[in-house]
Residue frames as a rotation matrix with the C-alpha (Angstrom) as fourth column:
MET 1
-0.363 0.864 -0.349 130.52
0.923 0.384 -0.010 146.49
0.125 -0.326 -0.937 85.48
ARG 2
-0.689 0.179 0.703 128.31
0.032 -0.961 0.276 149.57
0.724 0.213 0.656 85.09
HIS 3
-0.644 0.468 -0.605 126.36
0.724 0.118 -0.679 150.86
-0.246 -0.876 -0.415 88.10
GLU 4
-0.348 0.642 0.683 123.09
0.273 -0.628 0.729 152.62
0.897 0.440 0.043 87.50
GLN 5
-0.861 0.141 0.490 121.60
-0.489 -0.495 -0.718 154.76
0.141 -0.858 0.494 90.24
PRO 6
-0.715 0.642 -0.276 118.94
0.639 0.761 0.113 152.53
0.283 -0.096 -0.954 91.82
PHE 7
0.352 0.922 0.162 115.61
0.640 -0.364 0.676 153.76
0.683 -0.134 -0.718 93.10
MET 8
-0.749 -0.582 0.316 116.17
0.209 -0.660 -0.722 157.01
0.629 -0.475 0.616 95.00
SER 9
-0.184 0.658 -0.731 114.35
0.978 0.047 -0.204 157.70
-0.100 -0.752 -0.652 98.22
LEU 10
0.737 0.521 0.431 112.67
0.545 -0.835 0.076 161.05
0.399 0.179 -0.899 98.63
PHE 11
0.793 -0.506 -0.340 115.49
0.037 -0.516 0.856 162.12
-0.608 -0.691 -0.390 100.96
ALA 12
-0.151 -0.875 0.461 118.10
0.660 0.258 0.706 161.07
-0.736 0.411 0.538 98.38
GLU 13
0.145 0.282 0.948 116.34
0.926 -0.376 -0.030 163.15
0.348 0.883 -0.316 95.73
TYR 14
0.966 0.254 -0.039 116.30
0.245 -0.861 0.445 166.10
0.080 -0.440 -0.895 98.14
ILE 15
0.441 -0.876 -0.195 120.04
0.159 -0.137 0.978 165.83
-0.883 -0.463 0.079 98.94
LEU 16
-0.242 -0.511 0.825 120.91
0.903 0.191 0.384 165.52
-0.354 0.838 0.415 95.26
GLU 17
0.388 0.479 0.788 118.83
0.755 -0.655 0.026 168.55
0.528 0.585 -0.616 94.32
ARG 18
0.994 0.105 -0.023 119.84
0.096 -0.777 0.622 170.69
0.048 -0.620 -0.783 97.29
GLU 19
0.565 -0.823 0.053 123.51
-0.416 -0.228 0.880 169.76
-0.713 -0.520 -0.471 97.74
GLY 20
0.471 -0.371 -0.800 124.51
-0.829 0.125 -0.545 167.86
0.302 0.920 -0.249 94.61
LYS 21
-0.578 -0.658 0.482 125.36
-0.795 0.587 -0.152 164.79
-0.183 -0.472 -0.863 96.69
LEU 22
-0.059 0.483 -0.873 124.43
-0.547 0.716 0.433 161.19
0.835 0.503 0.223 96.02
ILE 23
-0.082 0.069 0.994 123.26
-0.928 0.359 -0.102 158.51
-0.364 -0.931 0.034 98.45
LEU 24
-0.405 -0.004 -0.914 123.81
-0.376 0.912 0.162 154.79
0.833 0.410 -0.371 98.15
GLU 25
-0.430 0.339 0.837 121.34
-0.891 -0.007 -0.455 153.11
-0.148 -0.941 0.305 100.48
ASN 26
-0.467 0.406 -0.785 119.76
-0.052 0.874 0.483 149.82
0.883 0.266 -0.387 101.35
GLU 27
0.573 0.819 -0.032 117.66
-0.043 0.069 0.997 148.51
0.819 -0.569 0.074 104.23
LYS 28
0.555 -0.420 -0.718 120.74
0.815 0.445 0.370 148.17
0.164 -0.791 0.590 106.48
GLY 29
0.025 -0.600 -0.800 122.56
0.583 -0.641 0.499 151.46
-0.812 -0.479 0.334 105.92
PHE 30
0.869 0.217 0.444 123.49
0.491 -0.485 -0.724 154.34
0.058 0.847 -0.528 103.67
CYS 31
-0.177 -0.914 -0.364 126.37
0.745 -0.366 0.558 156.52
-0.643 -0.173 0.746 102.58
THR 32
0.926 0.334 -0.177 126.25
0.154 -0.761 -0.630 160.02
-0.345 0.556 -0.756 101.10
TYR 33
-0.062 -0.980 0.187 129.06
0.679 0.096 0.728 160.87
-0.731 0.172 0.660 98.71
PHE 34
0.930 0.242 -0.277 130.22
-0.031 -0.697 -0.716 163.39
-0.366 0.674 -0.641 96.16
PHE 35
0.469 -0.768 0.437 133.08
0.878 0.350 -0.328 163.83
0.099 0.537 0.838 93.73
ILE 36
0.885 -0.301 -0.356 135.93
-0.176 -0.923 0.343 166.28
-0.432 -0.241 -0.869 94.33
ASN 37
0.144 -0.918 -0.369 139.14
-0.899 -0.277 0.338 166.91
-0.412 0.283 -0.866 92.40
GLU 38
-0.421 -0.403 -0.812 140.61
-0.756 0.650 0.069 163.47
0.500 0.644 -0.579 91.74
GLY 39
-0.975 -0.049 -0.218 138.46
0.072 0.854 -0.515 161.54
0.211 -0.518 -0.829 94.18
VAL 40
0.055 0.997 -0.060 135.18
0.085 0.055 0.995 160.63
0.995 -0.060 -0.082 95.76
TYR 41
-0.801 -0.276 0.531 134.38
-0.433 -0.344 -0.833 161.82
0.413 -0.897 0.156 99.27
LEU 42
-0.218 0.705 -0.675 132.33
0.612 0.637 0.468 159.65
0.760 -0.311 -0.571 101.62
GLU 43
-0.448 0.051 0.893 130.48
-0.394 -0.907 -0.146 162.13
0.803 -0.417 0.426 103.77
HIS 44
-0.096 0.488 0.868 127.93
-0.977 0.121 -0.175 160.32
-0.190 -0.865 0.465 105.94
LEU 45
-0.454 -0.054 -0.889 128.09
-0.329 0.938 0.110 156.59
0.828 0.342 -0.444 106.47
TYR 46
-0.297 0.449 0.843 125.50
-0.938 0.030 -0.346 154.95
-0.181 -0.893 0.412 108.69
VAL 47
-0.521 0.182 -0.834 124.77
-0.153 0.941 0.301 151.29
0.840 0.284 -0.463 109.37
LYS 48
0.538 0.780 0.320 121.99
-0.544 0.032 0.839 150.14
0.644 -0.625 0.441 111.68
PRO 49
0.020 -0.607 0.794 123.47
-0.996 0.057 0.069 148.87
-0.087 -0.793 -0.604 114.97
ASP 50
0.574 0.274 0.771 122.35
-0.363 0.930 -0.060 145.25
-0.734 -0.246 0.633 114.40
TYR 51
0.939 -0.159 0.304 124.40
0.342 0.491 -0.801 145.08
-0.022 0.856 0.516 111.19
ARG 52
0.793 -0.609 -0.029 127.60
-0.608 -0.793 0.034 146.89
-0.044 -0.009 -0.999 112.19
HIS 53
-0.125 -0.871 0.474 129.74
-0.613 0.444 0.654 143.75
-0.780 -0.209 -0.590 112.16
ASP 54
0.394 0.397 0.829 128.41
0.360 0.763 -0.537 142.41
-0.846 0.510 0.158 108.85
HIS 55
-0.586 -0.775 0.236 130.69
0.560 -0.177 0.810 144.40
-0.586 0.607 0.537 106.48
ILE 56
0.465 0.828 0.312 127.81
0.841 -0.303 -0.448 146.62
-0.276 0.471 -0.838 105.34
ALA 57
0.661 -0.265 -0.702 129.96
-0.142 -0.963 0.230 149.77
-0.737 -0.052 -0.674 105.53
SER 58
-0.437 -0.899 -0.034 132.74
-0.245 0.082 0.966 148.25
-0.865 0.431 -0.256 103.43
ASP 59
-0.322 0.407 0.855 130.21
0.835 0.547 0.054 146.87
-0.446 0.732 -0.516 100.93
LEU 60
0.775 0.614 -0.148 128.72
0.503 -0.742 -0.444 150.35
-0.382 0.270 -0.884 100.48
ALA 61
0.361 -0.731 -0.578 132.19
-0.423 -0.681 0.597 151.88
-0.831 0.029 -0.556 100.17
ASP 62
-0.558 -0.563 0.610 133.23
0.235 0.598 0.766 149.22
-0.796 0.571 -0.202 97.64
GLN 63
0.169 0.713 0.680 130.18
0.936 0.099 -0.337 149.98
-0.308 0.694 -0.651 95.50
ILE 64
0.892 0.120 -0.435 130.94
0.067 -0.988 -0.136 153.70
-0.446 0.092 -0.890 95.62
ALA 65
-0.073 -0.990 -0.123 134.59
-0.294 -0.097 0.951 153.01
-0.953 0.106 -0.284 94.76
GLU 66
-0.412 -0.023 0.911 133.47
0.714 0.614 0.338 151.10
-0.567 0.789 -0.236 91.66
ILE 67
0.686 0.696 0.212 131.22
0.700 -0.552 -0.452 153.99
-0.198 0.458 -0.867 90.60
ALA 68
0.681 -0.492 -0.543 134.12
-0.278 -0.859 0.430 156.41
-0.678 -0.142 -0.722 91.13
LYS 69
-0.354 -0.864 0.358 136.59
0.039 0.368 0.929 154.24
-0.935 0.342 -0.097 89.18
GLU 70
0.015 0.456 0.890 134.16
0.934 0.312 -0.176 154.03
-0.358 0.834 -0.421 86.26
LYS 71
0.933 0.358 0.033 134.19
0.354 -0.896 -0.268 157.84
-0.066 0.262 -0.963 86.21
GLY 72
0.423 -0.859 0.288 138.00
0.368 -0.127 -0.921 157.93
0.828 0.496 0.263 86.26
TYR 73
0.625 -0.190 0.757 138.56
-0.678 -0.613 0.406 158.88
0.387 -0.767 -0.512 89.90
LYS 74
0.056 -0.773 -0.632 141.59
-0.057 0.629 -0.775 157.46
0.997 0.080 -0.009 91.70
ARG 75
-0.899 -0.437 -0.040 141.11
0.044 0.000 -0.999 158.28
0.436 -0.900 0.019 95.39
MET 76
0.252 0.939 -0.234 138.51
0.461 0.096 0.882 157.88
0.851 -0.330 -0.409 98.10
TYR 77
-0.730 -0.449 0.515 138.31
-0.164 -0.617 -0.770 160.29
0.664 -0.646 0.376 101.03
GLY 78
0.355 0.805 -0.475 136.61
0.576 0.212 0.789 160.11
0.736 -0.554 -0.389 104.38
SER 79
-0.437 -0.512 0.739 136.78
-0.257 -0.716 -0.649 162.17
0.862 -0.474 0.181 107.52
ILE 80
0.022 0.356 -0.934 136.28
0.883 0.432 0.185 161.95
0.469 -0.829 -0.304 111.24
VAL 81
0.132 0.043 0.990 135.26
-0.372 -0.924 0.090 164.76
0.919 -0.380 -0.106 113.55
PRO 82
-0.626 -0.542 -0.560 136.97
0.194 0.587 -0.786 163.74
0.755 -0.601 -0.262 116.81
THR 83
-0.915 0.254 0.312 134.43
-0.397 -0.444 -0.803 165.51
-0.065 -0.859 0.508 119.03
THR 84
-0.052 0.956 -0.288 131.42
-0.880 0.092 0.466 163.58
0.472 0.278 0.836 117.71
LYS 85
0.329 0.292 0.898 129.90
-0.740 0.671 0.053 160.55
-0.587 -0.682 0.436 119.37
HIS 86
0.738 -0.052 0.673 131.56
0.191 0.973 -0.134 157.24
-0.647 0.227 0.728 118.37
SER 87
0.735 -0.484 -0.475 134.48
-0.678 -0.524 -0.515 158.97
0.000 0.701 -0.713 116.60
THR 88
-0.268 -0.858 0.439 136.94
-0.788 0.457 0.413 156.30
-0.555 -0.235 -0.798 117.78
GLU 89
0.014 0.358 0.934 134.81
0.229 0.908 -0.352 153.56
-0.973 0.219 -0.070 116.25
SER 90
0.933 0.333 -0.138 134.48
-0.024 -0.324 -0.946 155.57
-0.360 0.885 -0.294 113.02
LEU 91
0.302 -0.907 -0.293 138.25
-0.942 -0.330 0.051 155.94
-0.143 0.261 -0.955 112.84
LYS 92
-0.368 -0.402 0.839 138.68
-0.373 0.890 0.262 152.19
-0.852 -0.217 -0.477 113.33
VAL 93
0.531 0.646 0.549 136.26
0.304 0.459 -0.835 151.53
-0.791 0.610 0.047 110.46
LEU 94
0.905 -0.203 -0.373 138.19
-0.421 -0.537 -0.731 153.78
-0.051 0.819 -0.572 108.06
LEU 95
-0.076 -0.987 0.141 141.53
-0.951 0.114 0.287 152.29
-0.300 -0.112 -0.947 109.10
SER 96
-0.239 0.024 0.971 140.24
-0.078 0.996 -0.044 148.73
-0.968 -0.086 -0.236 108.71
TYR 97
0.805 0.555 0.210 139.00
0.203 0.074 -0.976 149.68
-0.557 0.829 -0.053 105.23
GLY 98
0.200 -0.843 0.500 142.57
0.968 0.249 0.033 150.56
-0.152 0.477 0.865 104.30
MET 99
0.778 0.081 0.623 142.39
0.258 -0.945 -0.200 154.31
0.573 0.316 -0.756 104.55
LYS 100
-0.125 -0.890 -0.439 145.44
0.976 -0.030 -0.217 156.24
0.180 -0.455 0.872 105.67
LEU 101
0.308 0.179 -0.934 145.89
0.583 -0.812 0.037 159.62
-0.752 -0.556 -0.354 107.31
GLU 102
0.266 -0.157 0.951 145.86
0.850 -0.427 -0.308 162.46
0.454 0.891 0.020 104.77
SER 103
-0.579 -0.414 0.702 145.74
0.018 -0.867 -0.497 165.40
0.815 -0.275 0.510 107.18
ALA 104
0.031 0.574 -0.818 144.47
0.955 0.224 0.193 166.45
0.294 -0.788 -0.542 110.58
GLY 105
-0.398 -0.065 0.915 143.30
-0.047 -0.995 -0.091 169.69
0.916 -0.079 0.393 112.08
PRO 106
-0.832 0.027 0.555 141.82
-0.541 -0.260 -0.799 170.78
0.123 -0.965 0.231 115.37
ASN 107
-0.232 0.813 0.534 138.45
-0.513 0.364 -0.777 169.13
-0.827 -0.454 0.333 114.70
ALA 108
0.806 0.473 -0.356 138.87
-0.557 0.400 -0.728 167.06
-0.202 0.785 0.586 111.54
ILE 109
-0.279 -0.811 0.514 140.87
-0.298 0.582 0.757 164.02
-0.913 0.058 -0.404 110.52
ILE 110
0.518 0.397 -0.758 140.96
-0.825 -0.004 -0.566 163.44
-0.228 0.918 0.326 106.76
MET 111
-0.077 -0.446 0.892 141.62
-0.106 0.893 0.438 159.91
-0.991 -0.061 -0.116 105.52
VAL 112
0.257 0.106 -0.961 142.39
-0.944 -0.184 -0.273 158.72
-0.206 0.977 0.053 101.98
LYS 113
0.042 -0.226 0.973 142.62
0.037 0.974 0.224 155.48
-0.998 0.027 0.049 100.04
GLU 114
-0.660 -0.259 -0.705 143.78
-0.699 -0.132 0.703 154.81
-0.275 0.957 -0.094 96.49
ILE 115
0.210 0.794 0.571 141.05
-0.283 0.608 -0.742 153.04
-0.936 -0.006 0.352 94.52
């Protein structure tokens, strides 16, 4: 199944031009991502509070995983900054998505999942 980049918001165009990062977005949430080495890195993942228990985050991640697999990538990365607001909830989301600890430093936890 081939995924074409859907309509891009003005902000998505800006992020792509300025930082070379892509955004997958819908009316309930978004995720910025980019490709590194052998994987795709999920940078910012946001879901509106009313939809946070509706699997929106995993649906976005699944779509990005499919795009990455089509390009030949094998891993998906995500990270948590422990000092940010809601970091425990963010860690729970990545763990429930099947990600595992890759590495940890003083202010970053890197997670990975084979795709």
